[in-house]
C-alpha positions in Angstrom: -2.1 -87.3 -26.7 -1.1 -89.4 -29.6 2.0 -90.6 -27.6 1.3 -93.4 -25.2 1.7 -92.3 -21.6 4.0 -95.2 -21.0 6.5 -93.8 -23.5 6.4 -90.4 -21.9 7.1 -92.0 -18.6 10.0 -93.9 -20.0 11.5 -90.7 -21.5 11.1 -88.9 -18.2 12.6 -91.9 -16.3 15.7 -91.7 -18.5 16.2 -88.4 -16.8 18.9 -86.0 -18.1 21.1 -88.6 -19.7 21.0 -87.6 -23.4 22.0 -91.1 -24.8 19.3 -92.8 -22.7 16.6 -90.3 -23.7 17.5 -90.6 -27.4 17.5 -94.4 -27.2 14.0 -94.5 -25.8 12.8 -91.9 -28.2 14.3 -93.3 -31.4 13.5 -97.0 -30.7 10.0 -96.6 -29.1 8.9 -94.0 -31.6 10.7 -95.2 -34.8 8.7 -94.0 -37.8 6.8 -91.4 -35.7 9.7 -89.1 -34.7 12.0 -86.6 -36.4 15.0 -84.7 -35.3 15.1 -80.9 -36.1 18.6 -79.6 -36.6 20.1 -76.2 -37.6 23.5 -77.8 -38.4 24.9 -74.9 -36.3 27.8 -74.5 -33.9 26.5 -77.1 -31.4 24.6 -79.5 -33.6 27.2 -82.2 -34.2 26.9 -83.9 -30.8 23.2 -84.4 -30.9 23.4 -85.7 -34.5 26.3 -88.0 -33.6 24.4 -89.5 -30.6 21.3 -90.0 -32.7 23.2 -91.5 -35.6 24.7 -94.2 -33.3 21.1 -95.3 -32.5 19.3 -94.8 -35.8 21.2 -93.2 -38.7 17.9 -93.3 -40.7 16.0 -91.0 -38.4 14.5 -88.2 -40.4 16.6 -85.0 -39.8 14.7 -81.8 -40.7 16.9 -78.8 -41.8 15.3 -75.5 -42.4 16.9 -74.3 -45.7 15.7 -70.7 -45.4 17.5 -69.5 -48.5 19.3 -67.0 -46.2 22.0 -69.3 -44.7 25.7 -68.7 -44.7 27.4 -70.8 -47.4 29.5 -72.3 -44.7 26.3 -73.7 -43.0 25.2 -75.4 -46.2 28.6 -77.0 -46.7 28.7 -78.1 -43.1 25.2 -79.7 -43.4 26.5 -81.8 -46.3 29.8 -82.7 -44.5 28.2 -83.7 -41.2 25.5 -85.8 -42.8 28.2 -87.7 -44.7 30.6 -88.1 -41.8 27.8 -89.4 -39.5 26.1 -91.6 -42.1 22.7 -89.8 -41.7 20.7 -91.2 -44.6 17.5 -89.1 -44.3 18.3 -85.4 -44.0 15.4 -83.4 -45.4 15.9 -79.8 -46.5 12.8 -77.8 -45.8 12.3 -74.8 -48.1 9.8 -72.0 -47.8 7.0 -72.2 -50.3 8.1 -70.6 -53.5 4.9 -68.7 -54.1 4.8 -67.4 -50.5 8.4 -66.1 -50.9 7.4 -64.4 -54.2 4.3 -62.8 -52.6 5.8 -61.8 -49.2 9.5 -61.4 -49.7 10.2 -60.9 -53.4 13.4 -58.9 -52.8 14.7 -61.1 -50.0 14.8 -58.2 -47.6 11.9 -59.0 -45.2 14.4 -59.7 -42.5 15.5 -56.1 -42.4 12.1 -54.6 -41.5 10.1 -57.4 -40.1 12.3 -60.3 -38.8 9.4 -62.0 -37.1 7.5 -62.2 -40.4 10.7 -63.5 -42.1 11.1 -66.3 -39.6 7.5 -67.2 -40.0 7.8 -67.5 -43.7 11.2 -69.2 -43.9 11.2 -71.3 -40.7 7.9 -71.7 -38.8 5.6 -72.4 -41.7 7.9 -74.9 -43.5 8.4 -76.8 -40.2 4.6 -76.7 -39.5 4.1 -78.5 -42.7 7.0 -81.0 -42.4 6.2 -82.0 -38.9 2.5 -83.0 -39.6 3.3 -86.8 -40.2 5.2 -87.1 -36.9 4.0 -87.5 -33.4 7.2 -86.3 -31.7 10.3 -84.3 -32.6 13.7 -83.8 -31.0 15.4 -80.5 -30.5 18.9 -79.5 -29.6 17.9 -76.8 -27.1 19.9 -76.4 -23.9 19.3 -74.5 -20.7 22.7 -72.8 -20.9 21.8 -71.1 -24.2 19.5 -68.3 -22.9 17.7 -67.1 -19.8 14.4 -68.0 -21.6 15.5 -71.7 -21.6 16.7 -72.2 -18.0 13.6 -74.2 -17.1 13.5 -76.3 -20.2 12.2 -79.9 -19.5 13.3 -83.1 -21.2 9.8 -83.7 -22.5 7.3 -81.0 -23.3 3.9 -80.6 -24.9 4.3 -79.8 -28.6 0.6 -79.1 -29.1 -2.1 -81.2 -30.9 -1.0 -84.4 -29.3 2.7 -84.1 -30.2 5.6 -84.0 -27.8 9.0 -82.2 -28.1 12.0 -84.0 -26.6 15.1 -82.0 -25.5 17.9 -84.6 -24.7 20.7 -82.1 -24.2 19.1 -79.7 -21.7 21.9 -79.9 -19.1 24.9 -79.8 -21.5 27.1 -76.8 -21.3 29.2 -75.3 -24.1 32.4 -76.7 -22.4 30.9 -80.2 -22.3 29.8 -80.0 -25.9 33.2 -78.8 -27.0 34.9 -81.6 -25.1 32.6 -84.2 -26.6 33.2 -82.9 -30.1 36.9 -83.1 -29.5 36.6 -86.6 -28.1 34.6 -87.8 -31.1 36.8 -85.8 -33.5 33.6 -84.3 -35.0 33.8 -81.7 -37.7 33.2 -78.2 -36.5 31.2 -75.4 -38.1 33.8 -73.2 -39.8 32.2 -70.0 -38.5 32.9 -71.0 -34.9 36.5 -70.1 -35.5 35.5 -66.6 -36.6 33.6 -65.7 -33.4 30.1 -67.2 -34.1 29.1 -69.3 -31.2 25.4 -69.3 -32.3 24.6 -69.4 -36.0 21.4 -68.6 -37.7 20.6 -66.9 -41.0 23.4 -64.7 -42.4 21.6 -61.4 -42.4 20.6 -61.7 -38.7 23.8 -63.2 -37.2 27.0 -61.4 -36.2 30.1 -62.5 -34.4 30.1 -62.3 -30.6 32.6 -60.3 -28.5 34.5 -61.6 -25.5 32.2 -61.7 -22.4 29.0 -61.5 -24.5 26.2 -64.0 -24.2 26.6 -66.5 -27.1 23.1 -65.7 -28.5 23.7 -61.9 -28.5 24.9 -62.3 -32.0 21.4 -63.4 -33.1 19.1 -60.5 -34.0 21.5 -58.0 -32.5 20.0 -54.8 -31.3 16.5 -56.2 -31.3 14.2 -57.5 -28.6 13.8 -60.7 -30.6 15.4 -63.8 -29.1 13.7 -66.7 -30.8 12.8 -67.5 -34.4 9.4 -68.7 -33.4 9.4 -72.5 -33.9 9.7 -73.1 -30.2 7.0 -70.6 -29.0 4.1 -71.9 -31.0 2.2 -75.1 -31.0 2.9 -77.2 -34.0 0.3 -79.5 -35.3 
């Protein structure tokens, strides 16, 4: 692995305390680590915690070209409020979009291919210079994430770090209130989990928060967390 075993041990020793995990990650791996954020419904807490430690940490945002306008406005607002100085918008390669999705309708008949084009491939490219990256995934989000560890193998010598694994929606909501953080405007309209506009719908009472993502399909992940990135 590119990451020294001592650093991995420190991260694991920090346990499930998000602030401690982030402090180790952002100080010991400065210049070698990025934070990947969707600027979605639950993103503000992670970004706020990171900004307190290192507001210059590279924050990678997948600008798919299919986002809600509210998400793009929120990305600008949150970066400004938190003082994040290095938010990078990752766009799909223009030529690849022209060749594979010229009408912008790939999501309708092959959502996996759309996510590959607009999310997985741009992140593959952007993450190359880094040895580690931080995600905002939580065990409470889906059954597929219930065994999520704090530190996991990211493939090709990289590691992924998941500081918020134990946080619940209620705890996140309380922390956003305590910190007076801006909220994604779509959360007030029944969107507890927000992805690209064509593949996201509001969620009804009693539904799993992620049931609004790729509704009616077996798809539950965009793909960036089920492949090795190198």
